[in-house]
MOPAC internal coordinates of N, CA, C and O (Angstrom, degrees):
PM7 1SCF
backbone

  N    0.0000 0     0.00 0     0.00 0    0    0    0
  C    1.4447 1     0.00 0     0.00 0    1    0    0
  C    1.5239 1   108.12 1     0.00 0    2    1    0
  O    1.2310 1   119.99 1   -49.81 1    3    2    1
  N    1.3170 1   117.62 1   130.19 1    3    2    1
  C    1.4580 1   122.73 1   177.72 1    5    3    2
  C    1.5265 1   109.24 1   -97.76 1    6    5    3
  O    1.2310 1   119.53 1   -63.97 1    7    6    5
  N    1.3431 1   118.50 1   116.03 1    7    6    5
  C    1.4622 1   120.91 1  -173.13 1    9    7    6
  C    1.5271 1   113.76 1   -81.95 1   10    9    7
  O    1.2310 1   120.90 1   -23.99 1   11   10    9
  N    1.3302 1   115.89 1   156.01 1   11   10    9
  C    1.4646 1   121.85 1   168.52 1   13   11   10
  C    1.5228 1   106.17 1   -75.95 1   14   13   11
  O    1.2310 1   119.95 1   -53.77 1   15   14   13
  N    1.3102 1   117.70 1   126.23 1   15   14   13
  C    1.4640 1   120.34 1  -175.49 1   17   15   14
  C    1.5324 1   113.52 1  -123.83 1   18   17   15
  O    1.2310 1   120.08 1   177.63 1   19   18   17
  N    1.3187 1   117.45 1    -2.37 1   19   18   17
  C    1.4605 1   119.34 1  -173.62 1   21   19   18
  C    1.5231 1   108.24 1  -159.35 1   22   21   19
  O    1.2310 1   120.12 1   -23.62 1   23   22   21
  N    1.3002 1   117.38 1   156.38 1   23   22   21
  C    1.4586 1   121.65 1   172.05 1   25   23   22
  C    1.5184 1   107.93 1  -136.45 1   26   25   23
  O    1.2310 1   120.58 1   -17.58 1   27   26   25
  N    1.3136 1   116.49 1   162.42 1   27   26   25
  C    1.4565 1   120.98 1   177.38 1   29   27   26
  C    1.5218 1   109.04 1  -142.63 1   30   29   27
  O    1.2310 1   120.77 1   -42.67 1   31   30   29
  N    1.3315 1   116.13 1   137.33 1   31   30   29
  C    1.4604 1   122.97 1   174.23 1   33   31   30
  C    1.5227 1   107.58 1  -119.97 1   34   33   31
  O    1.2310 1   119.54 1   -38.69 1   35   34   33
  N    1.3098 1   118.49 1   141.31 1   35   34   33
  C    1.4632 1   118.93 1   171.99 1   37   35   34
  C    1.5290 1   110.28 1   -76.54 1   38   37   35
  O    1.2310 1   120.71 1   -23.56 1   39   38   37
  N    1.3264 1   116.25 1   156.44 1   39   38   37
  C    1.4634 1   119.70 1   174.14 1   41   39   38
  C    1.5144 1   110.21 1  -139.79 1   42   41   39
  O    1.2310 1   121.52 1   -25.25 1   43   42   41
  N    1.3384 1   114.69 1   154.75 1   43   42   41
  C    1.4624 1   122.53 1   173.52 1   45   43   42
  C    1.5243 1   109.47 1   -99.54 1   46   45   43
  O    1.2310 1   120.99 1   144.21 1   47   46   45
  N    1.3458 1   115.71 1   -35.79 1   47   46   45
  C    1.4563 1   122.39 1  -177.90 1   49   47   46
  C    1.5302 1   107.64 1  -132.01 1   50   49   47
  O    1.2310 1   120.64 1   -75.49 1   51   50   49
  N    1.3281 1   116.39 1   104.51 1   51   50   49
  C    1.4540 1   121.77 1  -175.65 1   53   51   50
  C    1.5175 1   114.22 1   -61.71 1   54   53   51
  O    1.2310 1   120.50 1   139.89 1   55   54   53
  N    1.3267 1   116.65 1   -40.11 1   55   54   53
  C    1.4655 1   119.53 1   179.19 1   57   55   54
  C    1.5229 1   110.82 1   -64.71 1   58   57   55
  O    1.2310 1   120.83 1   137.48 1   59   58   57
  N    1.3246 1   116.02 1   -42.52 1   59   58   57
  C    1.4588 1   120.20 1  -179.30 1   61   59   58
  C    1.5295 1   111.12 1   -64.80 1   62   61   59
  O    1.2310 1   120.21 1   133.78 1   63   62   61
  N    1.3228 1   117.21 1   -46.22 1   63   62   61
  C    1.4682 1   119.20 1  -178.64 1   65   63   62
  C    1.5279 1   111.15 1   -67.70 1   66   65   63
  O    1.2310 1   120.10 1   143.29 1   67   66   65
  N    1.3432 1   117.42 1   -36.71 1   67   66   65
  C    1.4686 1   120.34 1   176.97 1   69   67   66
  C    1.5214 1   110.80 1   -63.12 1   70   69   67
  O    1.2310 1   120.48 1   135.01 1   71   70   69
  N    1.3195 1   116.69 1   -44.99 1   71   70   69
  C    1.4620 1   120.79 1  -179.65 1   73   71   70
  C    1.5270 1   110.72 1   -63.18 1   74   73   71
  O    1.2310 1   120.08 1   139.66 1   75   74   73
  N    1.3372 1   117.46 1   -40.34 1   75   74   73
  C    1.4629 1   121.53 1   179.84 1   77   75   74
  C    1.5261 1   110.59 1   -59.96 1   78   77   75
  O    1.2310 1   119.67 1   126.10 1   79   78   77
  N    1.3316 1   118.24 1   -53.90 1   79   78   77
  C    1.4650 1   120.43 1  -175.87 1   81   79   78
  C    1.5272 1   112.52 1   -71.74 1   82   81   79
  O    1.2310 1   120.39 1   148.79 1   83   82   81
  N    1.3360 1   116.86 1   -31.21 1   83   82   81
  C    1.4649 1   120.01 1   175.81 1   85   83   82
  C    1.5223 1   110.37 1   -67.56 1   86   85   83
  O    1.2310 1   120.30 1   133.48 1   87   86   85
  N    1.3149 1   117.04 1   -46.52 1   87   86   85
  C    1.4539 1   121.83 1  -175.62 1   89   87   86
  C    1.5227 1   112.49 1   -73.64 1   90   89   87
  O    1.2310 1   120.20 1   133.56 1   91   90   89
  N    1.3239 1   117.22 1   -46.44 1   91   90   89
  C    1.4640 1   120.46 1  -174.86 1   93   91   90
  C    1.5201 1   112.24 1   -75.61 1   94   93   91
  O    1.2310 1   119.83 1   139.12 1   95   94   93
  N    1.3534 1   117.94 1   -40.88 1   95   94   93
  C    1.4590 1   120.66 1  -172.53 1   97   95   94
  C    1.5304 1   114.87 1  -116.38 1   98   97   95
  O    1.2310 1   119.92 1   175.95 1   99   98   97
  N    1.3321 1   117.76 1    -4.05 1   99   98   97
  C    1.4592 1   120.27 1   177.93 1  101   99   98
  C    1.5164 1   114.33 1    74.95 1  102  101   99
  O    1.2310 1   120.05 1  -161.80 1  103  102  101
  N    1.3361 1   117.51 1    18.20 1  103  102  101
  C    1.4613 1   120.52 1  -179.79 1  105  103  102
  C    1.5300 1   110.34 1   -70.11 1  106  105  103
  O    1.2310 1   120.65 1   -25.17 1  107  106  105
  N    1.3206 1   116.36 1   154.83 1  107  106  105
  C    1.4578 1   122.34 1   173.09 1  109  107  106
  C    1.5280 1   107.56 1   -97.18 1  110  109  107
  O    1.2310 1   120.50 1   -60.99 1  111  110  109
  N    1.3355 1   116.65 1   119.01 1  111  110  109
  C    1.4563 1   122.13 1  -178.27 1  113  111  110
  C    1.5180 1   109.84 1  -111.51 1  114  113  111
  O    1.2310 1   120.46 1   -48.81 1  115  114  113
  N    1.3358 1   116.73 1   131.19 1  115  114  113
  C    1.4613 1   122.19 1  -176.93 1  117  115  114
  C    1.5190 1   110.04 1  -127.48 1  118  117  115
  O    1.2310 1   120.02 1   -75.87 1  119  118  117
  N    1.3357 1   117.56 1   104.13 1  119  118  117
  C    1.4594 1   119.39 1   175.65 1  121  119  118
  C    1.5291 1   109.73 1   -66.27 1  122  121  119
  O    1.2310 1   120.55 1   -51.35 1  123  122  121
  N    1.3219 1   116.55 1   128.65 1  123  122  121
  C    1.4659 1   120.39 1  -177.57 1  125  123  122
  C    1.5224 1   113.20 1   -91.56 1  126  125  123
  O    1.2310 1   119.82 1   175.83 1  127  126  125
  N    1.3281 1   117.95 1    -4.17 1  127  126  125
  C    1.4534 1   121.40 1   173.61 1  129  127  126
  C    1.5170 1   114.69 1    88.97 1  130  129  127
  O    1.2310 1   122.08 1    -4.78 1  131  130  129
  N    1.3203 1   113.62 1   175.22 1  131  130  129
  C    1.4626 1   121.26 1  -176.96 1  133  131  130
  C    1.5231 1   112.60 1   -61.66 1  134  133  131
  O    1.2310 1   120.39 1   146.18 1  135  134  133
  N    1.3406 1   116.86 1   -33.82 1  135  134  133
  C    1.4679 1   119.60 1  -178.58 1  137  135  134
  C    1.5342 1   111.87 1   -64.22 1  138  137  135
  O    1.2310 1   120.31 1   163.11 1  139  138  137
  N    1.3404 1   117.01 1   -16.89 1  139  138  137
  C    1.4656 1   122.02 1   176.41 1  141  139  138
  C    1.5242 1   110.62 1  -112.12 1  142  141  139
  O    1.2310 1   120.46 1  -155.27 1  143  142  141
  N    1.3207 1   116.73 1    24.73 1  143  142  141
  C    1.4544 1   121.33 1   175.43 1  145  143  142
  C    1.5148 1   115.02 1    68.99 1  146  145  143
  O    1.2310 1   119.80 1  -155.82 1  147  146  145
  N    1.3303 1   117.98 1    24.18 1  147  146  145
  C    1.4613 1   121.33 1   179.64 1  149  147  146
  C    1.5199 1   113.68 1    77.72 1  150  149  147
  O    1.2310 1   120.26 1  -164.88 1  151  150  149
  N    1.3301 1   117.11 1    15.12 1  151  150  149
  C    1.4649 1   121.68 1  -178.09 1  153  151  150
  C    1.5201 1   110.30 1   -66.71 1  154  153  151
  O    1.2310 1   120.42 1   -38.44 1  155  154  153
  N    1.3193 1   116.81 1   141.56 1  155  154  153
  C    1.4637 1   123.02 1   176.86 1  157  155  154
  C    1.5203 1   107.39 1  -117.18 1  158  157  155
  O    1.2310 1   120.52 1   -62.27 1  159  158  157
  N    1.3135 1   116.61 1   117.73 1  159  158  157
  C    1.4572 1   121.84 1   179.84 1  161  159  158
  C    1.5240 1   109.49 1   -82.57 1  162  161  159
  O    1.2310 1   120.27 1   -45.20 1  163  162  161
  N    1.3361 1   117.09 1   134.80 1  163  162  161
  C    1.4684 1   122.03 1  -179.32 1  165  163  162
  C    1.5200 1   110.22 1  -115.42 1  166  165  163
  O    1.2310 1   120.71 1   -55.97 1  167  166  165
  N    1.3321 1   116.25 1   124.03 1  167  166  165
  C    1.4603 1   121.87 1   171.67 1  169  167  166
  C    1.5164 1   105.84 1  -102.92 1  170  169  167
  O    1.2310 1   120.86 1   -60.51 1  171  170  169
  N    1.3414 1   115.96 1   119.49 1  171  170  169
  C    1.4578 1   120.06 1  -171.44 1  173  171  170
  C    1.5170 1   114.38 1  -113.52 1  174  173  171
  O    1.2310 1   119.61 1   164.73 1  175  174  173
  N    1.3348 1   118.35 1   -15.27 1  175  174  173
  C    1.4631 1   118.02 1  -173.86 1  177  175  174
  C    1.5112 1   112.21 1  -149.12 1  178  177  175
  O    1.2310 1   121.80 1   -43.05 1  179  178  177
  N    1.3199 1   114.16 1   136.95 1  179  178  177
  C    1.4608 1   121.36 1   168.33 1  181  179  178
  C    1.5216 1   108.75 1  -116.54 1  182  181  179
  O    1.2310 1   121.01 1   156.49 1  183  182  181
  N    1.3382 1   115.67 1   -23.51 1  183  182  181
  C    1.4591 1   123.64 1   169.67 1  185  183  182
  C    1.5189 1   105.81 1  -135.55 1  186  185  183
  O    1.2310 1   119.82 1   -14.97 1  187  186  185
  N    1.3105 1   117.95 1   165.03 1  187  186  185
  C    1.4546 1   119.62 1  -178.30 1  189  187  186
  C    1.5260 1   110.77 1   -90.97 1  190  189  187
  O    1.2310 1   120.62 1   -27.27 1  191  190  189
  N    1.3215 1   116.41 1   152.73 1  191  190  189
  C    1.4636 1   121.32 1   179.54 1  193  191  190
  C    1.5210 1   111.60 1   -69.15 1  194  193  191
  O    1.2310 1   120.19 1   152.09 1  195  194  193
  N    1.3191 1   117.24 1   -27.91 1  195  194  193
  C    1.4598 1   121.09 1  -179.77 1  197  195  194
  C    1.5235 1   108.11 1  -101.66 1  198  197  195
  O    1.2310 1   120.09 1   -68.85 1  199  198  197
  N    1.3330 1   117.42 1   111.15 1  199  198  197
  C    1.4733 1   119.99 1  -177.85 1  201  199  198
  C    1.5253 1   112.29 1   -53.36 1  202  201  199
  O    1.2310 1   121.43 1   -40.57 1  203  202  201
  N    1.3280 1   114.87 1   139.43 1  203  202  201
  C    1.4599 1   120.44 1   177.00 1  205  203  202
  C    1.5124 1   115.07 1    92.94 1  206  205  203
  O    1.2310 1   119.94 1   174.03 1  207  206  205
  N    1.3340 1   117.73 1    -5.97 1  207  206  205
  C    1.4582 1   119.50 1   176.88 1  209  207  206
  C    1.5246 1   108.78 1  -105.45 1  210  209  207
  O    1.2310 1   119.93 1   -25.39 1  211  210  209
  N    1.3186 1   117.75 1   154.61 1  211  210  209
  C    1.4661 1   119.64 1  -178.62 1  213  211  210
  C    1.5297 1   112.39 1   -63.19 1  214  213  211
  O    1.2310 1   120.62 1   -33.61 1  215  214  213
  N    1.3236 1   116.42 1   146.39 1  215  214  213
  C    1.4618 1   121.39 1   178.78 1  217  215  214
  C    1.5224 1   109.97 1   -58.03 1  218  217  215
  O    1.2310 1   121.15 1   -44.52 1  219  218  217
  N    1.3326 1   115.41 1   135.48 1  219  218  217
  C    1.4539 1   120.49 1   176.68 1  221  219  218
  C    1.5126 1   114.73 1    79.46 1  222  221  219
  O    1.2310 1   119.78 1  -173.39 1  223  222  221
  N    1.3137 1   118.03 1     6.61 1  223  222  221
  C    1.4510 1   120.42 1  -179.97 1  225  223  222
  C    1.5208 1   110.15 1   -60.81 1  226  225  223
  O    1.2310 1   120.80 1   -48.93 1  227  226  225
  N    1.3197 1   116.07 1   131.07 1  227  226  225
  C    1.4590 1   120.87 1   175.86 1  229  227  226
  C    1.5198 1   107.64 1  -123.26 1  230  229  227
  O    1.2310 1   120.79 1   -69.97 1  231  230  229
  N    1.3169 1   116.10 1   110.03 1  231  230  229
  C    1.4530 1   121.53 1   171.09 1  233  231  230
  C    1.5143 1   106.78 1  -111.70 1  234  233  231
  O    1.2310 1   119.45 1     0.75 1  235  234  233
  N    1.2866 1   118.66 1  -179.25 1  235  234  233
  C    1.4472 1   119.42 1  -177.14 1  237  235  234
  C    1.4997 1   112.35 1  -159.87 1  238  237  235
  O    1.2310 1   120.98 1    12.03 1  239  238  237
  N    1.2966 1   115.73 1  -167.97 1  239  238  237
  C    1.4470 1   122.81 1   179.26 1  241  239  238
  C    1.5073 1   109.99 1  -168.98 1  242  241  239
  O    1.2310 1   121.15 1    -3.96 1  243  242  241
  N    1.2946 1   115.41 1   176.04 1  243  242  241
  C    1.4546 1   123.23 1  -179.61 1  245  243  242
  C    1.5184 1   107.99 1  -126.60 1  246  245  243
  O    1.2310 1   120.13 1   -38.64 1  247  246  245
  N    1.3306 1   117.37 1   141.36 1  247  246  245
  C    1.4549 1   120.36 1  -177.75 1  249  247  246
  C    1.5221 1   109.82 1  -127.96 1  250  249  247
  O    1.2310 1   120.56 1   -31.97 1  251  250  249
  N    1.3478 1   116.54 1   148.03 1  251  250  249
  C    1.4527 1   119.08 1   176.85 1  253  251  250
  C    1.5220 1   110.27 1   -72.37 1  254  253  251
  O    1.2310 1   120.12 1   -37.54 1  255  254  253
  N    1.3047 1   117.38 1   142.46 1  255  254  253
  C    1.4606 1   121.29 1   178.39 1  257  255  254
  C    1.5229 1   109.54 1   -68.47 1  258  257  255
  O    1.2310 1   121.30 1   -47.94 1  259  258  257
  N    1.3294 1   115.12 1   132.06 1  259  258  257
  C    1.4588 1   122.52 1   178.83 1  261  259  258
  C    1.5248 1   107.22 1  -119.39 1  262  261  259
  O    1.2310 1   119.34 1   -66.44 1  263  262  261
  N    1.3405 1   118.86 1   113.56 1  263  262  261
  C    1.4706 1   120.27 1  -176.81 1  265  263  262
  C    1.5213 1   113.81 1   -62.62 1  266  265  263
  O    1.2310 1   119.59 1   167.85 1  267  266  265
  N    1.3296 1   118.39 1   -12.15 1  267  266  265
  C    1.4682 1   121.51 1   179.44 1  269  267  266
  C    1.5273 1   113.21 1   -90.16 1  270  269  267
  O    1.2310 1   119.70 1   178.74 1  271  270  269
  N    1.3321 1   118.17 1    -1.26 1  271  270  269
  C    1.4671 1   121.03 1   179.16 1  273  271  270
  C    1.5310 1   109.26 1  -114.07 1  274  273  271
  O    1.2310 1   120.27 1   -46.09 1  275  274  273
  N    1.3493 1   117.10 1   133.91 1  275  274  273
  C    1.4713 1   119.42 1  -178.18 1  277  275  274
  C    1.5280 1   112.93 1   -79.11 1  278  277  275
  O    1.2310 1   120.82 1   -24.14 1  279  278  277
  N    1.3304 1   116.04 1   155.86 1  279  278  277
  C    1.4665 1   122.70 1   168.23 1  281  279  278
  C    1.5035 1   114.97 1    60.97 1  282  281  279
  O    1.2310 1   119.45 1  -130.73 1  283  282  281
  N    1.3134 1   118.66 1    49.27 1  283  282  281
  C    1.4619 1   120.23 1  -179.31 1  285  283  282
  C    1.5317 1   109.63 1   -90.29 1  286  285  283
  O    1.2310 1   121.42 1   -90.39 1  287  286  285
  N    1.3140 1   114.89 1    89.61 1  287  286  285
  C    1.4579 1   123.59 1  -179.45 1  289  287  286
  C    1.5198 1   108.02 1  -132.83 1  290  289  287
  O    1.2310 1   119.99 1   -12.85 1  291  290  289
  N    1.3261 1   117.62 1   167.15 1  291  290  289
  C    1.4662 1   118.02 1   172.76 1  293  291  290
  C    1.5301 1   109.23 1   -54.94 1  294  293  291
  O    1.2310 1   120.80 1   -38.23 1  295  294  293
  N    1.3209 1   116.07 1   141.77 1  295  294  293
  C    1.4603 1   119.18 1  -177.39 1  297  295  294
  C    1.5148 1   110.90 1  -154.21 1  298  297  295
  O    1.2310 1   121.96 1    -8.47 1  299  298  297
  N    1.3095 1   113.84 1   171.53 1  299  298  297
  C    1.4558 1   122.47 1   174.99 1  301  299  298
  C    1.5225 1   106.99 1  -108.96 1  302  301  299
  O    1.2310 1   120.55 1   -41.22 1  303  302  301
  N    1.3284 1   116.56 1   138.78 1  303  302  301
  C    1.4653 1   121.77 1   176.73 1  305  303  302
  C    1.5326 1   107.03 1  -103.32 1  306  305  303
  O    1.2310 1   120.62 1   -54.16 1  307  306  305
  N    1.3256 1   116.42 1   125.84 1  307  306  305
  C    1.4634 1   123.16 1  -176.12 1  309  307  306
  C    1.5255 1   108.58 1  -106.49 1  310  309  307
  O    1.2310 1   120.36 1   -54.69 1  311  310  309
  N    1.3213 1   116.93 1   125.31 1  311  310  309
  C    1.4559 1   121.60 1   177.94 1  313  311  310
  C    1.5107 1   110.93 1   -76.75 1  314  313  311
  O    1.2310 1   120.38 1   -48.15 1  315  314  313
  N    1.3396 1   116.88 1   131.85 1  315  314  313
  C    1.4651 1   122.37 1  -179.90 1  317  315  314
  C    1.5249 1   109.83 1  -129.55 1  318  317  315
  O    1.2310 1   120.69 1   -22.60 1  319  318  317
  N    1.3213 1   116.28 1   157.40 1  319  318  317
  C    1.4509 1   121.59 1   179.24 1  321  319  318
  C    1.5161 1   113.44 1   -84.08 1  322  321  319
  O    1.2310 1   119.94 1   152.29 1  323  322  321
  N    1.3346 1   117.71 1   -27.71 1  323  322  321
  C    1.4634 1   122.21 1  -178.00 1  325  323  322
  C    1.5218 1   107.82 1  -142.76 1  326  325  323
  O    1.2310 1   120.37 1   -77.53 1  327  326  325
  N    1.3144 1   116.90 1   102.47 1  327  326  325
  C    1.4640 1   120.92 1  -174.39 1  329  327  326
  C    1.5278 1   112.47 1   -63.53 1  330  329  327
  O    1.2310 1   119.88 1   143.36 1  331  330  329
  N    1.3294 1   117.83 1   -36.64 1  331  330  329
  C    1.4698 1   120.65 1  -179.68 1  333  331  330
  C    1.5298 1   110.61 1   -65.24 1  334  333  331
  O    1.2310 1   120.15 1   135.08 1  335  334  333
  N    1.3324 1   117.31 1   -44.92 1  335  334  333
  C    1.4726 1   120.26 1   178.09 1  337  335  334
  C    1.5293 1   111.05 1   -64.37 1  338  337  335
  O    1.2310 1   120.20 1   139.88 1  339  338  337
  N    1.3140 1   117.23 1   -40.12 1  339  338  337
  C    1.4645 1   120.74 1   178.91 1  341  339  338
  C    1.5234 1   111.23 1   -64.98 1  342  341  339
  O    1.2310 1   120.01 1   140.95 1  343  342  341
  N    1.3285 1   117.58 1   -39.05 1  343  342  341
  C    1.4593 1   121.26 1   177.15 1  345  343  342
  C    1.5314 1   110.50 1   -62.29 1  346  345  343
  O    1.2310 1   120.46 1   136.77 1  347  346  345
  N    1.3297 1   116.73 1   -43.23 1  347  346  345
  C    1.4653 1   120.54 1   178.05 1  349  347  346
  C    1.5234 1   110.45 1   -60.81 1  350  349  347
  O    1.2310 1   120.38 1   135.93 1  351  350  349
  N    1.3409 1   116.89 1   -44.07 1  351  350  349
  C    1.4731 1   120.66 1  -179.23 1  353  351  350
  C    1.5215 1   111.06 1   -65.87 1  354  353  351
  O    1.2310 1   119.86 1   138.78 1  355  354  353
  N    1.3240 1   117.88 1   -41.22 1  355  354  353
  C    1.4732 1   120.76 1   178.29 1  357  355  354
  C    1.5172 1   109.63 1   -56.48 1  358  357  355
  O    1.2310 1   120.22 1   129.75 1  359  358  357
  N    1.3211 1   117.18 1   -50.25 1  359  358  357
  C    1.4642 1   120.68 1  -179.70 1  361  359  358
  C    1.5249 1   111.61 1   -66.29 1  362  361  359
  O    1.2310 1   120.12 1   139.82 1  363  362  361
  N    1.3310 1   117.38 1   -40.18 1  363  362  361
  C    1.4663 1   121.74 1  -178.50 1  365  363  362
  C    1.5222 1   112.31 1   -63.51 1  366  365  363
  O    1.2310 1   119.91 1   143.94 1  367  366  365
  N    1.3316 1   117.77 1   -36.06 1  367  366  365
  C    1.4618 1   121.01 1  -174.87 1  369  367  366
  C    1.5241 1   113.66 1  -101.71 1  370  369  367
  O    1.2310 1   120.44 1  -156.90 1  371  370  369
  N    1.3324 1   116.77 1    23.10 1  371  370  369
  C    1.4588 1   119.99 1   168.69 1  373  371  370
  C    1.5139 1   116.27 1   101.23 1  374  373  371
  O    1.2310 1   119.59 1  -179.27 1  375  374  373
  N    1.3285 1   118.39 1     0.73 1  375  374  373
  C    1.4547 1   120.48 1   175.01 1  377  375  374
  C    1.5166 1   110.30 1   -89.47 1  378  377  375
  O    1.2310 1   121.02 1     4.95 1  379  378  377
  N    1.3357 1   115.65 1  -175.05 1  379  378  377
  C    1.4573 1   120.68 1   179.45 1  381  379  378
  C    1.5260 1   109.32 1  -142.67 1  382  381  379
  O    1.2310 1   120.64 1   -62.76 1  383  382  381
  N    1.3215 1   116.39 1   117.24 1  383  382  381
  C    1.4647 1   121.84 1   176.94 1  385  383  382
  C    1.5274 1   107.69 1   -75.78 1  386  385  383
  O    1.2310 1   120.88 1   -44.26 1  387  386  385
  N    1.3296 1   115.93 1   135.74 1  387  386  385
  C    1.4650 1   121.59 1  -175.87 1  389  387  386
  C    1.5322 1   110.44 1  -102.64 1  390  389  387
  O    1.2310 1   120.49 1   -96.12 1  391  390  389
  N    1.3065 1   116.67 1    83.88 1  391  390  389
  C    1.4534 1   120.82 1   177.28 1  393  391  390
  C    1.5142 1   112.71 1    94.69 1  394  393  391
  O    1.2310 1   121.46 1    19.68 1  395  394  393
  N    1.3222 1   114.80 1  -160.32 1  395  394  393
  C    1.4552 1   123.12 1  -178.52 1  397  395  394
  C    1.5236 1   110.22 1  -107.56 1  398  397  395
  O    1.2310 1   119.91 1   -27.33 1  399  398  397
  N    1.3324 1   117.79 1   152.67 1  399  398  397
  C    1.4636 1   119.76 1   177.67 1  401  399  398
  C    1.5302 1   110.74 1   -62.85 1  402  401  399
  O    1.2310 1   121.17 1   -33.21 1  403  402  401
  N    1.3175 1   115.37 1   146.79 1  403  402  401
  C    1.4575 1   119.25 1   172.55 1  405  403  402
  C    1.5255 1   108.76 1  -131.84 1  406  405  403
  O    1.2310 1   121.59 1   -24.89 1  407  406  405
  N    1.3121 1   114.57 1   155.11 1  407  406  405
  C    1.4568 1   121.28 1  -175.79 1  409  407  406
  C    1.5227 1   110.73 1   -81.33 1  410  409  407
  O    1.2310 1   120.79 1   -49.83 1  411  410  409
  N    1.3220 1   116.10 1   130.17 1  411  410  409
  C    1.4546 1   122.02 1   168.90 1  413  411  410
  C    1.5277 1   104.96 1  -100.83 1  414  413  411
  O    1.2310 1   120.10 1   -67.74 1  415  414  413
  N    1.3327 1   117.42 1   112.26 1  415  414  413
  C    1.4631 1   120.63 1  -174.89 1  417  415  414
  C    1.5321 1   112.61 1   -51.65 1  418  417  415
  O    1.2310 1   121.40 1   -44.52 1  419  418  417
  N    1.3226 1   114.93 1   135.48 1  419  418  417
  C    1.4654 1   123.64 1   178.43 1  421  419  418
  C    1.5180 1   114.23 1    67.17 1  422  421  419
  O    1.2310 1   119.53 1  -170.03 1  423  422  421
  N    1.3484 1   118.51 1     9.97 1  423  422  421
  C    1.4576 1   118.90 1   177.50 1  425  423  422
  C    1.5187 1   113.07 1  -132.31 1  426  425  423
  O    1.2310 1   119.11 1   124.65 1  427  426  425
  N    1.3386 1   119.30 1   -55.35 1  427  426  425
  C    1.4519 1   118.87 1   179.46 1  429  427  426
  C    1.5081 1   114.12 1   158.59 1  430  429  427
  O    1.2310 1   120.96 1    11.43 1  431  430  429
  N    1.3443 1   115.78 1  -168.57 1  431  430  429
  C    1.4611 1   123.11 1   179.91 1  433  431  430
  C    1.5183 1   110.13 1   -89.93 1  434  433  431
  O    1.2310 1   120.31 1   -43.11 1  435  434  433
  N    1.3375 1   117.01 1   136.89 1  435  434  433
  C    1.4633 1   123.67 1  -171.20 1  437  435  434
  C    1.5215 1   110.27 1  -134.67 1  438  437  435
  O    1.2310 1   120.50 1   -38.85 1  439  438  437
  N    1.3427 1   116.65 1   141.15 1  439  438  437
  C    1.4640 1   122.26 1   170.50 1  441  439  438
  C    1.5275 1   108.37 1  -153.80 1  442  441  439
  O    1.2310 1   120.63 1   -33.28 1  443  442  441
  N    1.3299 1   116.40 1   146.72 1  443  442  441
  C    1.4671 1   122.16 1   178.49 1  445  443  442
  C    1.5291 1   110.04 1   -92.61 1  446  445  443
  O    1.2310 1   121.01 1   -18.34 1  447  446  445
  N    1.3388 1   115.67 1   161.66 1  447  446  445
  C    1.4658 1   121.19 1   176.95 1  449  447  446
  C    1.5251 1   110.12 1  -153.19 1  450  449  447
  O    1.2310 1   121.03 1   -21.12 1  451  450  449
  N    1.3324 1   115.63 1   158.88 1  451  450  449
  C    1.4597 1   122.49 1   167.94 1  453  451  450
  C    1.5184 1   107.25 1  -100.37 1  454  453  451
  O    1.2310 1   120.09 1   -42.66 1  455  454  453
  N    1.3457 1   117.44 1   137.34 1  455  454  453
  C    1.4597 1   120.38 1   174.41 1  457  455  454
  C    1.5244 1   109.64 1   -84.11 1  458  457  455
  O    1.2310 1   120.23 1     6.61 1  459  458  457
  N    1.3148 1   117.16 1  -173.39 1  459  458  457
  C    1.4671 1   121.46 1  -178.03 1  461  459  458
  C    1.5167 1   113.05 1   -66.26 1  462  461  459
  O    1.2310 1   119.78 1   163.94 1  463  462  461
  N    1.3246 1   118.03 1   -16.06 1  463  462  461
  C    1.4622 1   122.08 1  -178.12 1  465  463  462
  C    1.5227 1   112.40 1  -102.76 1  466  465  463
  O    1.2310 1   120.22 1  -177.49 1  467  466  465
  N    1.3363 1   117.19 1     2.51 1  467  466  465
  C    1.4546 1   121.50 1  -179.37 1  469  467  466
  C    1.5170 1   114.43 1    87.07 1  470  469  467
  O    1.2310 1   119.85 1  -172.14 1  471  470  469
  N    1.3400 1   117.89 1     7.86 1  471  470  469
  C    1.4677 1   121.31 1   176.01 1  473  471  470
  C    1.5144 1   109.13 1   -76.98 1  474  473  471
  O    1.2310 1   120.63 1   -46.26 1  475  474  473
  N    1.3300 1   116.40 1   133.74 1  475  474  473
  C    1.4602 1   121.04 1   178.44 1  477  475  474
  C    1.5150 1   108.86 1   -91.10 1  478  477  475
  O    1.2310 1   120.51 1   -54.47 1  479  478  477
  N    1.3278 1   116.63 1   125.53 1  479  478  477
  C    1.4534 1   124.19 1   176.63 1  481  479  478
  C    1.5090 1   107.74 1  -138.39 1  482  481  479
  O    1.2310 1   120.31 1     4.26 1  483  482  481
  N    1.3172 1   117.01 1  -175.74 1  483  482  481
  C    1.4657 1   120.68 1  -178.18 1  485  483  482
  C    1.5109 1   109.29 1  -142.82 1  486  485  483
  O    1.2310 1   121.45 1   -19.18 1  487  486  485
  N    1.3366 1   114.84 1   160.82 1  487  486  485
  C    1.4540 1   120.83 1   171.66 1  489  487  486
  C    1.5229 1   108.27 1  -124.23 1  490  489  487
  O    1.2310 1   121.43 1   -28.36 1  491  490  489
  N    1.3267 1   114.86 1   151.64 1  491  490  489
  C    1.4657 1   119.99 1   175.91 1  493  491  490
  C    1.5219 1   108.78 1  -139.95 1  494  493  491
  O    1.2310 1   121.17 1   -43.07 1  495  494  493
  N    1.3065 1   115.37 1   136.93 1  495  494  493
  C    1.4635 1   121.71 1   172.13 1  497  495  494
  C    1.5197 1   106.26 1  -101.79 1  498  497  495
  O    1.2310 1   120.14 1   -80.40 1  499  498  497
  N    1.3387 1   117.34 1    99.60 1  499  498  497
  C    1.4654 1   119.72 1  -177.84 1  501  499  498
  C    1.5238 1   112.21 1   -61.46 1  502  501  499
  O    1.2310 1   120.85 1   -28.53 1  503  502  501
  N    1.3172 1   115.98 1   151.47 1  503  502  501
  C    1.4595 1   121.85 1   173.85 1  505  503  502
  C    1.5262 1   107.74 1   -56.13 1  506  505  503
  O    1.2310 1   120.67 1   -44.12 1  507  506  505
  N    1.3199 1   116.32 1   135.88 1  507  506  505
  C    1.4608 1   120.75 1   178.26 1  509  507  506
  C    1.5158 1   113.01 1    91.94 1  510  509  507
  O    1.2310 1   119.31 1   178.88 1  511  510  509
  N    1.3125 1   118.92 1    -1.12 1  511  510  509
  C    1.4744 1   120.76 1   178.20 1  513  511  510
  C    1.5096 1   109.05 1   -91.39 1  514  513  511
  O    1.2310 1   120.10 1   180.00 1  515  514  513

C-alpha cells in the first residue's frame, strides 16, 4: 500500500494563508523562499488527532457528490479538539464555514470550510476528543 504523505494547497497571499493556518490550527509554517518557488512547508502533527493511531497518519475516503452541499472538491480533513471553537476561529480569521456540523457515525462531528484563499477543507472533532 502506498500512503498519502503530503498535501498541497494553492495560495494567492502566502502571509495571509500562513497566518490563517498558524492561528486557527496551530500549524508550524516555514516559508522556503524564492529559491524554492515561494513554497511554504506546513508541519501539522506531532501526535495524531485520533488516539491510538500513528502521528501524522493520513487516511481518506471518497464521497458521492450531493448538489445540496457547497464546495465538494478534494480536500484535507483537519482533526480538532473543539469543533465549535474551530468554526468560530475559521470565521474570525477570514475563512468561511460551510453549514453546520453533522455526525459521522463512529467517528465524530464534521463540517467543511473555505480558507482565506478559497481552498475547501474540513474539520472533524473525533469521538473521545
